[in-house]
C-alpha positions in Angstrom: -2.8 -28.1 9.5 0.4 -28.9 11.3 -0.2 -30.3 14.8 1.4 -29.1 18.0 1.7 -32.4 19.8 -0.1 -31.8 23.0 -2.4 -28.9 22.2 -3.7 -30.1 19.0 -4.7 -33.4 20.6 -7.0 -31.5 22.9 -8.7 -29.5 20.1 -12.5 -29.6 20.5 -14.7 -31.5 18.0 -17.0 -28.5 17.7 -16.9 -24.7 18.1 -14.8 -21.9 16.5 -11.5 -23.8 16.8 -12.7 -27.2 15.6 -12.2 -26.9 11.9 -8.6 -26.0 11.0 -7.1 -26.1 7.5 -5.4 -29.5 6.9 -1.9 -28.8 5.9 0.0 -32.0 6.3 2.7 -31.8 9.0 5.5 -32.3 6.5 4.1 -29.8 4.1 3.6 -27.2 6.9 7.2 -27.7 8.1 8.5 -27.4 4.5 6.6 -24.2 4.0 7.7 -22.8 7.3 11.3 -23.5 6.4 10.7 -21.7 3.1 9.4 -18.6 5.0 12.5 -18.6 7.1 14.8 -19.1 4.1 13.3 -16.0 2.4 13.2 -13.8 5.5 16.1 -14.8 7.6 17.5 -13.5 9.9 14.7 -11.1 10.8 11.6 -13.2 10.6 11.9 -14.9 14.0 12.8 -11.5 15.6 9.7 -10.0 14.0 7.5 -12.8 15.1 8.8 -12.4 18.7 8.1 -8.6 18.5 4.4 -9.2 17.8 3.7 -9.9 21.5 0.6 -12.0 20.9 -0.4 -12.5 24.5 -4.1 -13.0 23.8 -3.7 -16.5 22.3 -5.7 -19.3 23.9 -4.7 -22.9 24.7 -5.1 -23.9 21.0 -2.7 -21.2 19.8 -5.2 -18.9 18.3 -6.8 -15.6 19.2 -10.5 -14.9 19.7 -10.9 -14.5 15.9 -9.1 -17.6 14.9 -5.7 -16.1 14.0 -3.0 -18.8 14.3 0.6 -17.5 14.2 2.1 -21.0 13.7 -0.2 -21.7 10.7 0.6 -18.2 9.3 4.3 -18.8 9.5 3.9 -21.7 7.1 1.0 -20.3 5.0 2.7 -17.0 4.1 5.7 -18.7 2.3 4.3 -18.4 -1.2 3.0 -14.9 -0.5 6.5 -13.8 0.6 7.9 -15.1 -2.7 5.2 -13.1 -4.6 6.0 -10.0 -2.5 9.8 -10.2 -3.0 10.3 -11.9 -6.3 7.1 -11.7 -8.4 5.5 -8.3 -7.6 8.8 -6.9 -6.3 6.9 -4.6 -3.9 8.2 -1.2 -3.3 6.9 0.7 -0.3 6.9 4.4 0.8 5.8 5.9 4.1 6.0 2.6 6.0 7.1 4.6 9.0 3.5 5.8 9.3 2.5 2.3 10.6 3.4 3.2 14.1 2.3 1.3 17.2 -1.2 1.5 18.5 -4.6 1.3 16.8 -4.7 2.3 13.2 -7.3 2.1 10.4 -5.6 1.7 7.0 -7.9 2.8 4.2 -6.9 1.8 0.7 -8.0 1.6 -2.9 -9.1 -1.9 -4.0 -8.6 -3.6 -7.3 -7.2 -6.7 -9.1 -10.2 -9.1 -9.2 -8.8 -11.1 -6.3 -7.4 -9.6 -3.1 -3.7 -9.9 -3.7 -3.5 -6.2 -2.9 -4.6 -6.9 0.7 -2.0 -9.6 1.2 0.8 -7.4 -0.1 -0.2 -4.6 2.3 -0.2 -7.1 5.1 3.3 -8.4 4.2 4.6 -4.9 4.0 3.4 -4.2 7.5 5.0 -7.4 8.8 8.3 -7.4 6.9 9.1 -3.7 6.7 7.3 -1.8 9.5 9.1 -1.0 12.7 7.7 -2.5 14.9 6.2 -5.2 12.7 2.4 -5.2 12.6 -0.2 -7.8 12.0 -2.8 -6.4 9.6 -6.3 -7.5 10.1 -8.1 -7.2 6.8 -11.9 -7.0 6.7 -13.5 -9.4 4.2 -17.0 -9.5 2.8 -19.9 -11.3 4.4 -20.2 -13.7 1.4 -16.7 -15.0 1.8 -17.6 -17.6 4.6 -19.6 -19.4 1.9 -16.4 -20.3 0.1 -15.1 -23.8 1.3 -11.6 -23.8 2.8 -10.8 -20.2 1.7 -12.7 -18.6 4.6 -11.1 -20.8 7.1 -7.7 -20.1 5.6 -8.3 -16.4 5.8 -9.4 -16.6 9.4 -6.2 -18.5 10.4 -3.9 -15.9 8.8 -5.7 -13.1 10.7 -8.4 -11.8 8.4 -11.8 -11.0 9.9 -15.4 -10.7 8.6 -16.0 -7.0 8.3 -18.7 -6.2 10.9 -18.6 -3.0 13.0 -18.5 -5.1 16.1 -15.4 -7.0 15.0 -13.7 -3.9 13.9 -14.4 -2.1 17.1 -13.1 -5.0 19.3 -9.9 -5.2 17.3 -9.3 -1.5 17.6 -9.9 -1.6 21.3 -7.1 -4.1 21.4 -4.8 -1.5 19.7 -4.6 -3.5 16.5 -4.2 -2.4 12.9 -7.2 -2.9 10.5 -7.2 -2.6 6.7 -10.4 -1.7 5.0 -11.4 -1.0 1.4 -14.4 1.3 1.4 -15.0 0.7 -2.3 -15.9 -2.9 -1.4 -16.5 -5.4 -4.3 -17.2 -2.5 -6.7 -13.5 -1.7 -6.5 -11.9 -5.1 -6.8 -14.1 -6.1 -9.8 -13.8 -2.8 -11.8 -13.0 -3.1 -15.5 -9.6 -2.0 -16.9 -11.0 1.1 -18.4 -11.8 2.4 -14.9 -8.3 1.7 -13.5 -7.2 4.0 -10.7 -10.6 5.7 -10.6 -12.0 5.1 -7.2 -15.6 3.9 -6.7 -17.8 5.7 -4.1 -16.8 5.0 -0.6 -18.9 3.4 2.1 -19.2 5.4 5.3 -18.8 2.7 7.9 -15.0 3.2 8.2 -15.4 6.9 9.1 -18.1 6.2 11.7 -15.8 3.6 13.2 -12.8 5.9 13.3 -14.8 8.7 15.0 -16.3 6.3 17.6 -12.9 4.8 18.6 -10.7 7.9 18.1 -8.6 5.9 15.6 -6.1 7.6 13.2 -6.7 6.8 9.5 -3.7 6.0 7.3 -4.5 6.4 3.6 -3.0 3.7 1.4 -2.4 3.9 -2.3 -1.8 0.6 -4.1 -0.3 0.8 -7.6 0.1 -2.3 -9.7 -2.9 -4.4 -8.8 -5.1 -2.8 -11.4 -3.0 -4.4 -14.2 -2.5 -7.9 -12.8 -5.8 -9.1 -14.4 -7.2 -7.2 -17.3 -11.0 -7.2 -17.0 -13.0 -6.0 -20.1 -16.4 -6.3 -18.4 -18.5 -7.8 -15.7 -21.2 -10.5 -16.0 -23.4 -8.9 -13.3 -26.6 -10.9 -14.0 -24.8 -14.2 -13.9 -22.8 -13.1 -10.8 -26.1 -12.3 -9.0 -27.5 -15.7 -9.9 -24.4 -17.4 -8.5 -24.5 -15.2 -5.4 -21.1 -13.5 -6.2 -20.3 -9.8 -6.0 -19.1 -9.9 -9.6 -17.9 -12.1 -12.5 -15.2 -10.2 -14.5 -14.4 -11.1 -18.1 -10.7 -11.8 -18.2 -9.3 -12.6 -21.6 -5.9 -13.8 -20.2 -7.7 -16.8 -18.7 -8.1 -18.2 -22.2 -4.4 -18.9 -22.2 -4.1 -22.5 -20.7 -2.6 -22.6 -17.2 -0.2 -19.7 -17.6 -3.0 -17.2 -18.2 -4.5 -18.0 -14.8 -1.6 -16.4 -13.0 -1.6 -12.7 -12.4 0.6 -10.6 -14.6 4.0 -9.8 -12.9 3.2 -6.2 -12.4 5.4 -4.2 -10.0 3.6 -3.2 -6.9 4.1 0.2 -5.4 2.4 0.8 -2.0 2.3 4.3 -0.5 1.3 4.8 3.1 0.2 8.4 3.7 0.5 10.5 6.9 -2.0 9.6 9.6 -5.3 11.6 9.4 -7.2 12.5 12.6 -10.9 13.2 12.6 -13.3 14.3 15.4 -17.0 14.5 15.5 -20.2 12.5 16.3 -20.1 9.0 14.7 -23.9 9.1 14.6 -24.1 12.3 12.5 -26.2 12.3 9.3 -24.7 10.6 6.3 -24.0 14.0 4.6 -21.7 15.1 7.5 -19.9 11.7 7.6 -19.5 11.7 3.8 -17.7 15.0 3.9 -15.0 13.5 6.1 -14.9 10.3 4.1 -14.4 12.4 1.0 -11.3 13.9 2.5 -9.7 10.5 2.9 -10.8 9.5 -0.6 -9.2 12.6 -2.1 -6.0 11.9 -0.2 -5.8 8.4 -1.6 -6.4 9.8 -5.1 -3.6 12.3 -4.6 -1.2 9.5 -3.5 -2.2 7.5 -6.5 -1.8 10.4 -8.9 1.7 11.1 -7.6 2.7 7.5 -7.7 1.4 7.0 -11.3 3.2 10.2 -12.4 6.5 8.8 -11.1 6.0 5.3 -12.5 7.8 4.7 -15.8 6.6 1.1 -16.4 3.8 -1.2 -15.2 6.3 -4.1 -14.9 9.6 -2.4 -13.8 
């Protein structure tokens, strides 16, 4: 982690801000310069517009989000966004200010889709937004990765965390399909798995608009032909997809350079009792699911190529 001379020297030896990813100072500075080189002249203006007034003396918020670390860490993701996946967005104007709950389809075996949505919100929305993606409870067991995700603004997906962030007028990204979506085989591409209901209860409790998000392109980045579920359970993983392209040395481990198309739908407003029976909540959640399916169908109909 790059050190900020005075503040870093006073970092505690224990507690939530003690362990920080160890990017060497030189590496961090080089990555930050790469971020600026790819995004100039707007990146600093966008950083200034975030108005992150809730940072503590160590430069992080209560959840561990570190803007200075993020400035360096997003450099390769910006390259992926602009050069590799060549992300095309539609409806970005729907990411207005104030609290929002983005609800999207999940796929791709690893959460590249979430990072591309986050970059779209920062690089293209007006005003720019920091997206707080919710990750699964098992992620903190992964060394380094969980700390990295925390420093770039991602949060473990508990109702309490979501509610607190929404009360701060922040923008949250959730994938109600959960791990079932991200590990689905290729034969089920763009067919949504059943939605969990927690996002709808949260939206009702906090009076938060829901923005449906359709992500096209992630399904084809890794072609899965199956899932080793028994072995995955033994290893404590949500899934273990079978990916033939990984048999190609080195090159096969990279995702295919599919073209991402991200569609942000019009905000949806729901009212009702968040403690209603599941059947009532499910009716509302199904409306969101159907809206995402409609956005996906329209986007796939317009797409002429997976890669262009």
